[in-house]
N, C-alpha and C positions, 0 to 999 in steps of 0.2 A: 246708489252703490255706483260704486267709480271703480273705470279701467283705468290701468296707467299704461300708456303706448310707448313702448321702449324703444328707442329711435338711435341708431348707432350711425354716427357722422365719419366720413374722412374724404376730404379734398371733393366738395359737390356745390362748389360756388353756383354754379349754372344753374341747379336744379334744387338747392336746399330751400330756398325762400317760395316755390309753387310748392314742395312735397308739404311741407308744416302747414300752410294755408288749407292745403287738402284736407290734409290730418285734423284741423281744427275746424274743417267746415263738414266734415263729413256726418252721417248721419248715426245716431245710434239708437237702441231701442229706449223703448220709454222709460224712464226714471233711473237713466244710466247718466253719468257726469263721466268726464276724460281728465287726466293730466298728462302731459307729455313729458317724457322724462329722456331728453337730448344729451347725448355722452360724445362730445367731439375728440376723437384720438387724436388730438395733435394736429389738426389740419394746417397745411403751410401755404396754400393757395386765397385766401383768403374768405373761406367760411367761417371762421370763429369770430370775425368781426361781424358779418352778417347775421350768426347766432345769437351773440350778444344782444346787438341791434333789436332783433324779432322777443329775443327774452324778458327787454324791457318793457315792450310796446303788449305784452302780452302775459298774464300773470299765471298761464295755464301751462305756460312752457320753463321746467325747473332744469337750468343747464348744468352741465358739469364736464370739465375738460383733463384729458388727459395730457400729462406731460410729455408724455414719452408714446410714440405710435406703437401698439400692443397686438391691433386687431380686432374684429369683428366680436371674438368671443368673448375678449377681454373688456369692451364698450358692454355688452348686453351684459355680462358679469355685473360690472359696476352699477347699469341701470335697473339691475333686479334688487341690488341692496338697497336702492333709493327709493322703489317701486312702493306707494302706499295702498294701490286700490283692491278691490274683491279679486280683480282678473288683471292679467300683464299680456299684452298682444305686443309681438316683436314686428316693426315696421321698419324695413330699409327707409333710406332717405331719396331714392333713385327715382321714384314714381314708377317702376317697373309691377307694383301689386297695387290695385285701384281700392284707395280706403274707403269708398262708397260702399264695400262688401264688408263691413266690419258688423252688421247685423246679421249677415249668414254667418259668420264665423262665429258671432257669439251666443246664437240660438238655443245650441246644444247645449252651453253652459248654464246658460240662464234656464233654461227647462228642468237642469237637475240631471240630464244624461250622461254628460261630458266629464272630464278632469283635465284633457288636454282636446283642443280641436287643429287640425291642419290642414291649412287650403291646397287643396292640389291643382296643381296646373294641367291635368291630364283628365283628370274628369272636367272635360269641356262644358262651361257655362254659356257664355254669349259669345265670348270671342278672344283670341290666343294669337299675339304675334306668330308668325312663322319664323322656327328656329333653326341653324344648321344641323344636319343629320347628325353628326358625331356628338354636337352637344347633349341633343336630347337620347342618344345612345348610351351616352356616359354616365347619364345622369339617371337612366333606367338600371344600368348596370348598378350604380352604387344604391340605389333603393334596394335591387332584387339582394344584393349583399348583406343590407342591413334586414333586410325581413329574413334571410334566411336563419343570422344570427341572433336576431332578437323575437323571432318566431311571431311575427305579426305580419300583415299582407297591405300595409302601405303603397298607392302610387305614385307617391311623392314624397320621398325623405327630405330630400334637399330645399324643401318651399321653407321661402319666408317666413310665410305668415302662420305662424305656431302662436295660439293663444292657450294660457294655464289658469287655473286656480294660484294665484298668487302666493297663497300657505305652500301650495305643493311645489311649485317652482324655485319658490325663496330655499326649500328642505332640499334642492338636489345640489352638489357641488358642480360646478363648472370649470372644467378643468383648463378647455381650448382656449388657445388667443385668437385663433383665426376662423375660417371657414370650419373645423371640424368640430363647432358647435353643434352643428346640424347632427350629425350623426350621433354625438355623444348623447345630445339630450333626449333623442331618439330611444337609442340601447337603453338609456336609465329609464325612462319613461315607461317601455315597455318590462324591463326588469322590476321594476316597481307595481305592474299590473295596473298601470292607470288606465281608466277607461277614456282611449283614444279615439276621436271620432274625426272624419275625412268630410269635406265638404267641395263641391267644385267651386274653383275662380277662375276671373278671368287674369290675363296676363300679357304683360308689352315690354317684353325683354329688349336689353341693349346689346349691341355689338360691343367687342373691345372698342371701336372707334368712337362709341359714344359715351365710355366710360365704365363699362363693365371690368368688375376687377379682379372677379375669381377666374385660373387658370388651370391648366392640365396636374399641376403641380400639386393644387390642393385637392384633386381628384384623387392622386396617390395620398396624400396625406388623410384624406377622407375614411381610406380603403384601412390605412394604421388604426384609426382612431376606432374603428367598427372591430378591428381584431381586438385592440387594447382592451375595450370596454365590455367586451364579450367575457374575457378573462379575469378582468378585475370589477369586484363588486365594492366599486367606488358610490355607493347610492344614496347614503345620507350626509347631510351637512351637519356639521357642529350646532346645537348638542344632540342630533340624533343620530349617533354612532353604535347604535345595539346590534352589532355586528352578528351576534349568536342566530339572530331571526336569519340573516342572510347564509351564513354558514351552514344552518340547518336543511337547508334546500339543496346543498350540493350533497348530500349524502343518504339516498333514497333506502339503500338497503339496512343502514344501521337505523332509519326512522321504523323502517316495518319491523326490523327486531325489538325495538325498543315500545313501539306500539301493540306487538304481539303479547308483550309481556304485561300490559297495561289493560289492554281490553278487557280480561275474564275480571277484574276488579270495577266495571264500571257498571252502574245501577240503570235505572229507563232514565231517570232526571240529572242532569250533570251539569256541575260549575267549575269551566276552567278560568283561572285567575293568571289576568296575565298571558292572553292568548296572543301578542303578538301580531303578528300578519297574517297568523290563522295556518302555518304551516301543519303542527299537529293535531291541529282543530280539525282540518278535513279529513285524517288518518281516523281519527278517532270517534265523529260525530254521527256515521254510520249507524241504522235501527235505534236507533235514542228517539223514548218520544219529544225529551226537551233536552236541547244541549246549549248551556246560557255561555256565551264567551264575552268575560269581562276586559276591558283593556283601557288605559287612563290618558294614553297618550296618544292625542289628537290624530296624527300621522298615521299610526300603526292602526286605530281606530277605525280611520277611514279607508284601509285597504283593506279592512275586517268587513265591513260594509258591503264595501263595494265587491269581495269574494263571496259572502253569504247572501248577495241581495234576493235571490230566488230559491233560496234553500227553506223550506217553511218549519224545518224541527229546531233550525238555528236560528236562536236570539242572539245580537251583538249589541250590548250597553256598556256605557260609559259609567254607571255608576251600581258601585256594589253596594248589593241588599246588607239592610242594620242587622238587622236580627229575626227575616223568616226563615225558618227553619224548613225547608220545603224541597231540599234536593238529596238524593240517595248519593252522589259520589262527587268529591270535591278536588281538583287537580292544582299541583302548584308543579308545572316541567320549567327546570330554568329560570325561577321566579324569585326564591327565596335570598339567592347571591347579591341578588340587584336591591334589595329593600334594607334602608337604613336599618329598621328593627324587624327583621324576619318575623319575631314573636308575634307580634302586633298581627302581623297578613295571618298567622296562622290562627291567631284567636277569632279573627276575623271570618275564615273559613268556617272554625269549629259553631259559629255564629249560622251560617246557612245551612248547614247541614240537619238533616233530621237525627232524632237520636238515633244512635249505632251505625252511624252512615259511613261510607269509607273513604278514608283520604289517601291521594296517592304523591309521592312528593319524587321530584328527580332534580339532584342538586349537584354541586362540583365535589370531589372530594378530597383528602389532605390538605390542610393549611400550608404546607411547606412547599406545596407546589407554585402558591400564588405567587403573579409574578406578570410580568409587561403584557402577555396575550390576555390574562385575565383582566387586568386593567382596561385593552381596548375593546373589550368585549361588554364594559359599560358593567363588570362584576365588583362587588366591594369588599369579598372574601370566599376563599372555599372552608368546608365545613371538615369536621370530623364524625365519624359516625355518632361518638357519646353526644357531641355537642346537639346534634340533630332530635337524637331521642330525649336529650332534656328538656329542648325545646317543645317538641311533641307533648311532651308530658306536661309540662307547664300550660300549654294550651288546651289540654283535657280529653289526650288523644292516647292509646294503648297501640303500641307498635306491634304488629302481628308479624311482617317479616322483612329483612333488609336482603337489600341483593346489589353484589360490586358486580359493574358493567365496566367492560372495555379496560381491562388490568394491562395488556399488551402497550396502550398510549400512554402508561405511566412514564416512560424514560423518555418517549419523544417529546412526552408536553414539559418536561424538565429542564430538558436540552433547549427548546426555543425560547421559554418562559423565564427561566431562572438565569441559563449560562450564557446563550446568545441575545437575550431582552429583545427577540421577535414581537411584532405587533400583531402578527395575526399568524395561521395556519395556510401555507396555501393551497389554491385550489386545485393543483396537482397530488400535490400529498392526501389532500382530502380524499380525491378522487380514487388513486391508487387504497388507501385504505378501505374506502367504501367497494370497492371492488374486489378485494381480498376480504372478505369481512368475516366469511364461512370460516378463513383460518385463525384468524383473531381470536372467533368464538371458540374455538377447539382450544387453542394454548390459553386462552384465561381459566379453566380449569384447573391447570398445570401450575400458573402462578402464585407464589405465596404471600403477595401482597395484594393490599386491598385496591378494587379498581377505581379508575379515575373519576366515576361519578357513582353515586348513591341512589337506587330506587327502592323508597321505603312504603310499604302498603302499613296503614294506620286504619284504628275505628275511633271515633269519638265515643266516648265514654256514655254508657247507657243514664239517662236521667232519673236520678232517684224517684 
């Protein structure tokens, strides 16, 4: 296995050679190799020349350079893109953090317990340099603010030592160019529900006279980053832009309403296709003897497995049964619109169902509404009721009930997606909608047009 050590560097000529030598010589757990992804952020003090000499002498150093100084976040972003390891460890080039502690940082990942590990300077291990009081207070205030908005209980959000599974880190878009990378990546990892572990590390902090570059202004910017990424769910880099999964979590009242309509149709064994990150799974799996959640996208599959790791009646799978007719109920909730061939998906669901089994489909209505919001959510189409009924019939189902949901939102969707060309529905709009859902449900009964979504209950035809 390989660990990619990501090293952003800027004007560190006095320590960079000793730092890289320490990283190269640091102990690693057995069967783990290293590569050093070093990104020079346009150093002007001779650091670049030192790095070139070191890279020529050592094949494990992979050197890159920014032609314009952009900041630590930008350098880490470049390093992440170049990383080839199973794990990615962020290491500053200033020797404030001790590379000899790599085995401690990597152990929770190697044991399979964690997706990310943060080295905490406040869970004191052996030694820590005593720093100015107000520096520590500011760090702890920022960590507290991050914990409040991310709903985690870290002791050291601003730590440099963060280690991730590389596939997960590559899937997180990093927007911050400077030191805002620390709260940004923490907020996104928490929202993604990654398994974050903390381990104690020693710390040998520098003063500003010794070369420390972070200042009070970066602290204020960190607060802004925390608020920004609390409001904005920018969680998946392309091509992982399945925004529906994130948007669903913002509407608990709507989800409660939809699942209350679906729940009476569920049998004792349920197969959910395209379960995503498990938002609907968590609301529907209760009291079922067997609930199988299928997901083909690796990142969402990983999130599902984390979420239901200790839920005995929930099975998470990446393989869809080919022909075993073993389930009472199948669910295709916000799935068909993203399929290149929705009829094929329905035929596969017919195969997993017992004779006379139930199928529940939730899909977007009104083809004429298809526009920018749909595309940004990864949808390929919207359906008419007639289209869905035909697709179901062709797959061997008899439609028993069709319900139009959320008629009141049709006008707003048309304006956003067709008139204004918006890419998403704002978090504030969704919150207001969800809090006033009781009112929209009342007027839904009075509106003469079809709903924004169709909820269809069908039954597999009995075997001859």
